[in-house]
C-alpha positions in Angstrom: 0.0 0.0 0.0 1.4 3.4 -1.0 2.2 6.0 1.7 0.4 9.2 0.9 2.1 12.5 1.8 0.3 15.8 2.3 1.9 18.7 0.4 3.4 21.4 2.6 6.1 23.2 0.6 7.7 23.3 -2.9 10.5 24.8 -4.8 10.0 25.7 -8.4 12.8 25.4 -11.0 12.4 26.1 -14.7 14.2 25.9 -18.0 14.7 29.6 -18.7 15.4 28.9 -22.4 11.8 27.9 -22.9 9.5 30.9 -22.8 6.4 28.9 -21.8 7.9 27.8 -18.5 7.8 31.3 -17.0 4.0 31.6 -17.4 3.4 28.2 -15.9 5.6 29.0 -13.0 3.7 32.2 -12.3 0.4 30.3 -12.5 1.6 27.6 -10.2 2.9 30.2 -7.7 -0.5 31.9 -7.6 -2.3 28.6 -7.1 0.0 27.5 -4.3 -0.3 30.8 -2.5 -4.0 30.6 -2.7 -4.0 27.2 -1.1 -1.4 28.2 1.5 1.4 26.0 0.3 4.8 27.4 1.1 7.3 28.2 -1.7 10.8 27.7 -0.4 14.3 27.2 -1.7 15.3 23.8 -3.2 17.2 22.8 -0.1 14.4 23.5 2.3 11.3 22.5 0.3 9.5 19.2 0.7 9.5 18.6 -3.1 10.7 20.3 -6.3 8.5 21.2 -9.2 10.6 21.2 -12.4 9.2 22.9 -15.5 10.7 22.3 -18.9 11.0 18.6 -19.7 13.3 15.6 -19.2 16.5 17.5 -19.7 15.4 20.1 -17.1 14.7 17.3 -14.6 18.0 15.6 -15.3 19.9 18.9 -15.1 18.5 19.9 -11.7 18.7 16.4 -10.1 22.5 16.8 -10.1 22.1 19.9 -8.0 19.3 18.9 -5.6 18.4 15.3 -4.9 14.8 15.8 -3.8 11.5 14.3 -4.8 10.6 15.8 -8.2 7.2 16.6 -9.7 8.1 17.3 -13.3 6.2 19.2 -16.0 7.2 18.9 -19.7 6.0 19.0 -23.3 4.4 16.3 -25.4 7.9 15.0 -26.3 8.9 14.5 -22.6 9.0 10.9 -21.3 10.0 11.2 -17.6 7.5 13.9 -16.5 4.4 13.4 -14.4 2.4 16.2 -16.2 2.6 18.2 -19.4 2.1 21.9 -20.2 -1.3 21.3 -21.6 -2.7 19.2 -18.7 -0.6 20.2 -15.6 -3.5 22.0 -13.8 -5.5 18.9 -13.0 -2.3 17.1 -11.7 -1.4 20.2 -9.7 -4.9 20.3 -8.2 -4.7 16.6 -7.2 -1.2 17.2 -5.8 -2.5 20.0 -3.5 -5.9 18.5 -2.6 -5.2 14.7 -2.5 -1.5 14.5 -1.8 1.2 12.4 -3.4 3.3 9.2 -3.2 6.9 8.5 -4.0 8.1 6.3 -6.8 11.8 5.3 -6.3 14.1 4.6 -9.2 17.5 3.0 -9.3 20.5 5.1 -10.2 24.1 4.1 -11.1 27.3 5.5 -9.6 30.7 5.7 -11.3 34.3 6.5 -10.7 36.7 7.7 -13.3 40.2 6.9 -12.3 39.0 6.6 -8.7 37.2 10.0 -8.8 33.5 9.9 -8.0 31.2 11.6 -10.5 27.5 12.4 -10.4 25.0 9.5 -10.2 23.0 8.7 -13.3 19.2 8.4 -13.5 19.2 7.6 -17.2 22.7 6.6 -18.4 26.4 7.0 -18.4 27.7 7.2 -21.9 31.3 6.9 -23.1 31.5 8.2 -26.6 34.0 9.3 -29.2 33.7 12.8 -30.6 35.8 12.4 -33.7 33.9 9.7 -35.6 36.5 7.1 -34.9 36.2 3.8 -33.0 37.5 3.4 -29.5 39.1 0.3 -28.0 37.3 -1.1 -24.9 38.0 -3.8 -22.4 35.1 -4.6 -20.1 35.3 -6.7 -17.0 32.1 -8.2 -15.6 32.8 -10.4 -12.6 35.5 -12.8 -13.8 34.9 -12.4 -17.5 36.6 -9.9 -19.8 35.2 -8.6 -23.1 37.4 -6.9 -25.6 35.9 -4.9 -28.5 35.9 -1.8 -30.6 32.9 0.6 -30.8 31.9 4.2 -31.1 31.0 4.1 -27.4 29.4 2.3 -24.5 26.2 3.0 -22.6 25.6 2.0 -18.9 21.8 2.3 -18.7 19.5 2.3 -15.7 15.9 0.8 -16.1 14.7 4.4 -16.4 17.1 5.1 -19.2 16.5 1.8 -20.9 13.7 3.3 -23.1 16.0 6.0 -24.4 19.6 6.0 -25.9 20.3 2.4 -24.8 17.1 1.1 -26.5 18.0 2.9 -29.8 21.4 1.2 -29.7 19.9 -2.3 -29.4 19.4 -2.6 -25.6 16.3 -4.0 -24.0 13.5 -2.0 -22.3 13.6 -2.9 -18.6 10.7 -2.5 -16.2 10.9 0.9 -14.4 11.3 -0.7 -10.9 13.9 -3.3 -12.0 16.9 -3.7 -9.7 19.4 -4.2 -12.5 21.2 -2.2 -15.2 22.5 -2.9 -18.7 25.6 -2.3 -20.8 25.2 -1.5 -24.4 27.8 -0.8 -27.0 27.3 1.9 -29.6 27.9 0.5 -33.1 30.3 -2.2 -32.0 32.7 -3.3 -34.7 31.4 -6.6 -36.3 28.8 -6.6 -33.5 31.5 -8.2 -31.3 29.7 -7.1 -28.1 26.0 -7.8 -27.4 24.0 -5.9 -24.7 24.5 -7.3 -21.2 22.1 -7.0 -18.3 23.6 -7.3 -14.8 22.1 -7.4 -11.4 22.2 -4.6 -8.8 25.1 -6.2 -6.9 27.4 -6.4 -9.9 30.3 -4.0 -10.2 31.9 -3.6 -13.6 35.1 -2.1 -14.9 35.6 -0.5 -18.2 39.1 0.3 -19.6 39.1 2.9 -22.3 42.0 3.2 -24.8 41.6 6.1 -27.1 44.0 8.6 -28.7 41.1 10.8 -29.9 38.6 13.0 -28.1 36.4 10.8 -25.9 34.0 11.9 -23.2 32.0 10.5 -20.4 28.4 12.0 -20.5 26.1 11.9 -17.5 22.4 11.8 -18.4 23.1 13.8 -21.6 23.9 16.9 -19.4 27.5 16.8 -18.2 30.5 16.0 -20.3 33.8 14.8 -18.8 36.8 14.6 -21.1 38.7 11.3 -20.8 42.4 10.7 -21.2 43.9 7.7 -22.9 44.0 4.5 -20.7 41.1 5.6 -18.4 39.5 3.2 -16.0 35.8 3.6 -15.1 34.1 1.6 -12.4 30.3 1.4 -12.5 27.8 -0.1 -10.0 24.3 0.6 -8.5 24.2 3.7 -6.3 23.2 3.6 -2.7 21.0 6.6 -3.5 17.6 6.3 -5.3 15.8 9.0 -7.3 12.3 9.9 -6.2 9.5 10.8 -8.5 6.4 12.6 -7.1 3.3 10.8 -8.3 -0.2 12.0 -7.8 -3.8 10.9 -8.8 
């Protein structure tokens, strides 16, 4: 049985590059004030309302790991509501409350340095249209192959980039993640699904520009002979769901 929470306070974060987000923010602020819901800073608020779409949600989650009620457009996939129907969801959020849906995230270290956790995927990709040499260690087995890149995808991200590259669509609440090569040479590496307790190591050998990309938002340049360790994070992402 879901635990229902009563809404007490929110922070509102928008994508300022999208003009429609400003009007919705103002409308939401007026509605919340009318219903005596506090509007606070992201660090102090009970939940965060993000307005803009999937990219907006993924961008702000690196700054504030709080429960998110996301509003996007018709092209958005992760959001709870869209700009043409958010009012009924907002009304239910205020009047009926909400529950939390938790999603698995993956954590990574690049040469022993911890980076941001991923809700969708960690992508290792070449920027110069040249293949990269990879060595992947899963438990006691080693895979060697060439590819344009490698994706470490969560269940949430399995419907996106990983799926387009041949990966499987996992159930949202699955406690596993998958590894998908981007255009592997001669299809030498097929997608692998591993359980939540599996730690994997990726060795990247590349003399051209190669990046690690977190949820499509943050790019980290990689040096030749880089080691990346990936496993399930101890933290979970929390989606705000309402009626």
